[in-house]
C-alpha positions as CSV (number, residue, x, y, z in Angstrom):
1,M,8.4,-39.1,49.1
2,Q,11.3,-40.5,47.2
3,A,13.5,-38.1,45.3
4,D,14.7,-38.6,41.7
5,V,18.5,-38.3,41.9
6,L,20.1,-36.6,38.9
7,R,23.7,-35.8,37.8
8,I,23.6,-32.6,35.8
9,P,26.6,-31.3,33.8
10,V,27.5,-27.7,34.4
11,G,30.8,-27.2,32.6
12,P,33.8,-28.2,34.8
13,G,31.9,-31.1,36.2
14,A,28.4,-32.2,37.4
15,V,26.1,-31.2,40.2
16,H,24.0,-33.5,42.3
17,V,20.2,-32.7,42.1
18,E,17.4,-34.3,44.1
19,R,14.0,-33.7,42.4
20,Y,10.7,-34.1,44.2
21,G,7.4,-34.1,42.3
22,H,6.7,-33.8,38.6
23,G,4.9,-31.3,36.4
24,G,4.4,-28.4,38.8
25,D,6.0,-25.0,38.7
26,P,9.7,-25.4,39.6
27,V,11.2,-24.4,42.9
28,I,15.0,-24.5,43.2
29,L,16.5,-24.9,46.7
30,L,20.0,-23.9,47.4
31,H,21.9,-24.6,50.6
32,G,24.6,-22.6,52.3
33,F,28.1,-23.1,53.6
34,G,28.8,-26.3,55.5
35,T,25.6,-27.9,54.4
36,C,24.2,-29.5,51.2
37,A,21.0,-30.5,49.5
38,F,20.2,-32.8,52.5
39,L,19.2,-29.5,54.3
40,W,15.9,-29.6,52.3
41,R,15.0,-33.3,52.9
42,T,11.8,-32.2,54.8
43,V,10.9,-29.0,53.0
44,A,11.3,-30.3,49.4
45,P,8.7,-33.1,49.7
46,M,6.2,-30.7,51.3
47,I,6.7,-28.3,48.5
48,A,6.1,-31.1,46.0
49,E,3.0,-32.2,47.9
50,A,1.7,-28.6,47.5
51,G,1.8,-29.1,43.7
52,Y,5.3,-27.8,42.8
53,T,8.4,-29.5,41.5
54,A,11.2,-29.0,44.0
55,Y,14.9,-29.3,43.0
56,A,17.4,-29.5,45.9
57,I,20.8,-28.8,44.4
58,D,24.3,-29.4,45.8
59,L,26.3,-26.3,44.8
60,F,29.3,-27.2,42.7
61,G,32.1,-28.5,45.0
62,H,29.6,-29.2,47.9
63,G,27.8,-32.3,49.0
64,E,27.8,-35.0,46.3
65,S,28.6,-32.6,43.4
66,D,31.9,-32.7,41.7
67,R,34.9,-30.9,43.2
68,T,37.0,-30.5,40.1
69,P,40.6,-29.3,40.9
70,D,41.2,-25.7,40.1
71,A,37.5,-25.0,39.5
72,D,36.1,-21.7,40.7
73,F,33.7,-22.2,43.6
74,G,32.9,-18.5,44.1
75,I,29.4,-17.0,44.1
76,A,29.6,-15.6,40.6
77,A,30.8,-19.0,39.2
78,Q,28.1,-20.8,41.2
79,A,25.4,-18.6,39.6
80,E,26.7,-19.6,36.2
81,Y,26.7,-23.3,37.1
82,L,23.1,-22.9,38.3
83,D,22.1,-21.2,35.0
84,A,23.7,-24.2,33.1
85,A,21.9,-26.7,35.4
86,M,18.6,-25.1,34.8
87,T,19.2,-25.4,31.0
88,A,20.1,-29.0,31.4
89,L,17.0,-29.6,33.5
90,R,14.8,-27.8,31.0
91,V,13.7,-25.3,33.6
92,A,13.4,-21.9,31.9
93,R,12.2,-20.0,34.9
94,A,11.8,-20.9,38.6
95,T,11.3,-19.7,42.1
96,V,14.8,-19.8,43.5
97,V,15.3,-20.2,47.2
98,G,18.7,-19.7,48.8
99,N,19.8,-20.2,52.4
100,D,22.9,-18.5,53.6
101,L,25.5,-18.6,50.8
102,G,22.9,-20.2,48.5
103,G,21.0,-16.9,48.9
104,D,24.0,-15.0,47.4
105,V,24.1,-17.4,44.5
106,A,20.3,-16.9,44.0
107,L,20.7,-13.1,44.2
108,R,23.5,-13.1,41.7
109,L,21.4,-15.1,39.3
110,A,18.4,-12.8,39.8
111,A,20.4,-9.7,39.1
112,T,22.2,-11.0,36.0
113,R,19.7,-13.4,34.6
114,E,16.4,-11.8,35.5
115,E,14.4,-14.0,33.1
116,R,15.5,-17.1,35.0
117,V,13.9,-16.1,38.3
118,G,10.2,-15.8,38.8
119,H,10.3,-15.4,42.6
120,L,13.3,-15.0,44.8
121,V,13.6,-16.1,48.4
122,L,16.6,-15.2,50.5
123,I,17.0,-16.9,53.9
124,N,19.5,-15.5,56.3
125,T,21.6,-14.4,53.4
126,P,24.8,-12.5,54.1
127,A,25.4,-9.3,52.1
128,F,27.0,-5.9,52.0
129,D,29.8,-5.6,54.6
130,E,28.7,-8.8,56.2
131,L,29.7,-11.0,53.3
132,P,31.4,-13.3,53.9
133,A,29.6,-14.0,57.1
134,R,31.6,-14.3,60.4
135,D,31.9,-18.1,60.3
136,I,33.7,-18.0,56.9
137,T,35.9,-14.9,57.6
138,T,37.2,-16.8,60.6
139,M,38.3,-19.6,58.4
140,Q,39.7,-17.3,55.7
141,L,41.8,-15.5,58.3
142,S,43.1,-18.6,59.9
143,T,43.4,-21.1,57.0
144,A,47.0,-22.1,57.7
145,R,46.4,-22.6,61.4
146,F,43.2,-24.6,60.8
147,A,44.8,-26.8,58.1
148,F,47.7,-27.6,60.5
149,Q,45.5,-28.3,63.5
150,V,43.0,-30.4,61.6
151,T,45.4,-32.6,59.6
152,R,47.2,-33.5,62.9
153,G,43.9,-34.7,64.3
154,V,41.7,-37.7,63.7
155,L,38.4,-35.9,63.3
156,G,39.0,-34.3,59.9
157,A,36.8,-31.3,59.4
158,A,34.8,-31.8,62.5
159,P,36.4,-29.0,64.5
160,L,35.5,-26.6,61.8
161,V,32.1,-27.6,60.5
162,Q,30.7,-28.7,63.9
163,H,31.3,-25.1,65.2
164,V,29.5,-23.6,62.2
165,L,26.6,-26.0,62.4
166,E,26.0,-25.7,66.1
167,G,26.1,-21.9,65.7
168,S,23.5,-22.1,62.9
169,V,20.6,-23.3,65.1
170,A,19.1,-21.7,68.2
171,K,18.6,-25.0,70.1
172,G,21.2,-27.7,70.4
173,A,18.5,-30.4,70.0
174,H,18.0,-29.3,66.4
175,M,21.7,-30.2,65.6
176,P,22.4,-33.5,67.3
177,T,25.7,-35.4,66.8
178,R,24.2,-37.7,64.2
179,L,23.1,-34.8,62.1
180,I,26.4,-33.1,62.3
181,A,28.0,-36.4,61.1
182,R,25.7,-36.4,58.1
183,Y,26.8,-32.9,57.1
184,L,30.4,-33.7,57.8
185,A,30.4,-36.7,55.4
186,P,31.5,-34.8,52.3
187,F,34.5,-33.4,54.1
188,A,35.9,-36.7,55.5
189,G,39.7,-37.1,55.5
190,E,42.6,-34.7,55.0
191,D,41.5,-33.9,51.4
192,G,38.0,-33.0,52.7
193,V,39.5,-30.5,55.1
194,N,41.6,-28.9,52.5
195,H,38.6,-28.7,50.2
196,L,36.5,-27.1,52.9
197,L,39.1,-24.4,53.3
198,R,39.2,-23.9,49.5
199,L,35.4,-23.4,49.5
200,A,35.7,-20.8,52.3
201,A,38.6,-19.0,50.4
202,A,36.5,-18.8,47.2
203,I,33.8,-16.6,48.8
204,R,34.4,-13.0,47.8
205,R,32.3,-9.9,48.6
206,D,32.9,-8.4,45.1
207,D,30.9,-11.2,43.5
208,V,27.8,-9.6,45.0
209,E,28.7,-6.0,45.8
210,D,28.9,-5.0,42.1
211,L,25.2,-6.0,41.6
212,D,22.6,-3.4,41.0
213,L,19.9,-4.6,43.4
214,G,17.4,-2.2,41.8
215,R,17.4,-4.6,38.8
216,V,16.1,-7.4,41.0
217,R,12.5,-6.7,40.2
218,M,10.8,-10.0,40.7
219,P,8.8,-10.5,43.9
220,T,11.3,-11.2,46.7
221,L,10.8,-12.6,50.1
222,I,13.6,-12.0,52.7
223,V,13.4,-14.6,55.5
224,R,15.3,-14.2,58.7
225,G,15.7,-16.5,61.7
226,D,16.2,-13.9,64.4
227,A,18.6,-16.0,66.4
228,D,21.2,-16.0,63.6
229,L,24.7,-15.7,65.1
230,W,26.5,-15.1,61.9
231,V,24.6,-12.2,60.2
232,T,22.9,-9.3,61.8
233,R,19.3,-8.1,61.3
234,E,20.6,-5.0,59.6
235,V,21.5,-7.1,56.5
236,A,17.9,-8.3,56.0
237,D,16.6,-4.7,56.5
238,R,19.0,-3.4,53.9
239,L,18.1,-6.1,51.4
240,V,14.4,-5.2,51.8
241,A,15.2,-1.5,51.4
242,N,17.3,-2.0,48.3
243,I,15.3,-4.7,46.4
244,P,12.2,-3.0,44.9
245,N,9.6,-5.7,45.4
246,A,11.0,-7.3,48.6
247,R,9.3,-7.9,51.9
248,L,10.5,-9.4,55.2
249,A,9.3,-12.5,57.1
250,H,11.0,-13.3,60.3
251,L,10.8,-16.1,62.9
252,R,11.9,-15.7,66.5
253,G,13.8,-18.4,68.3
254,V,15.5,-20.0,65.3
255,G,18.9,-19.5,63.7
256,R,20.3,-19.6,60.2
257,L,19.0,-23.1,59.4
258,I,15.3,-22.6,59.5
259,A,14.8,-25.7,57.3
260,E,16.2,-27.7,60.3
261,E,14.4,-25.9,63.1
262,D,11.0,-25.2,61.7
263,P,10.5,-26.7,58.2
264,V,6.7,-26.5,58.4
265,W,6.7,-22.8,59.0
266,L,9.2,-22.3,56.2
267,C,7.3,-24.4,53.7
268,E,4.1,-22.5,54.6
269,Q,5.8,-19.2,54.0
270,L,7.2,-20.3,50.6
271,C,4.0,-21.7,49.3
272,Q,1.9,-18.7,50.5
273,F,4.4,-16.3,48.9
274,I,4.6,-18.1,45.6
275,G,0.8,-18.9,45.5
276,A,-0.3,-15.4,46.4
277,E,2.0,-13.8,43.8
278,R,0.9,-16.3,41.2
279,T,-2.7,-15.4,41.9
280,V,-2.0,-11.6,41.7
281,H,0.0,-11.9,38.5
């Protein structure tokens, strides 16, 4: 299925959106750190074939979205950009699915704009004292060293992003060199490296820790790949305990990027969750 590619203004610039399907209930798909809307290339068409309209969005500053100088790329700002994008897309309310950092953006939107989120799905989402996740804290603590090492090399951001991507799947075959190269494309060259480090520096715990999770009252599915190296199982358990209508689904033998390792299982979980809740309500 071919996606409709859209450029949607959100204030300081525009975000890249890939839309699959037309006329169905909207499902917004948000990627995490080091990835982009490309993550959803298999899941989004399957969601559309199930009768929904899927929107895979590059977070502002990521993928093919604009990276306006001096813009805020933090979680709170991303939630505001997402709210603006939904208005421009004429999507009043949607199922919002977030992987990794995208889950924090989705959670922020759900807590501050409850009317925007009909169902919430958080996939291997860092939270509490594990936000930022370990991959990002390593970059934040060593920004100067990374910048010096990478700019002296010829591989650009590869030493940084490759490590994150390889650690985000349980089996190396699910993250081959060609796939790493595709995810690396937005960070080519010295400017790309510096921008990657700016994105890492923008992730702040206080953008989420001030949220009242008791106000996140929509049906919520917490999804965890049990082989996640970056965030512990405790985070998923605490999210379930603190969000009133949350439940947990977990899959053994996969890491953070379930959409890469088992997209069929993930799509089935999403559609069953949305469909069952839609039937009940």
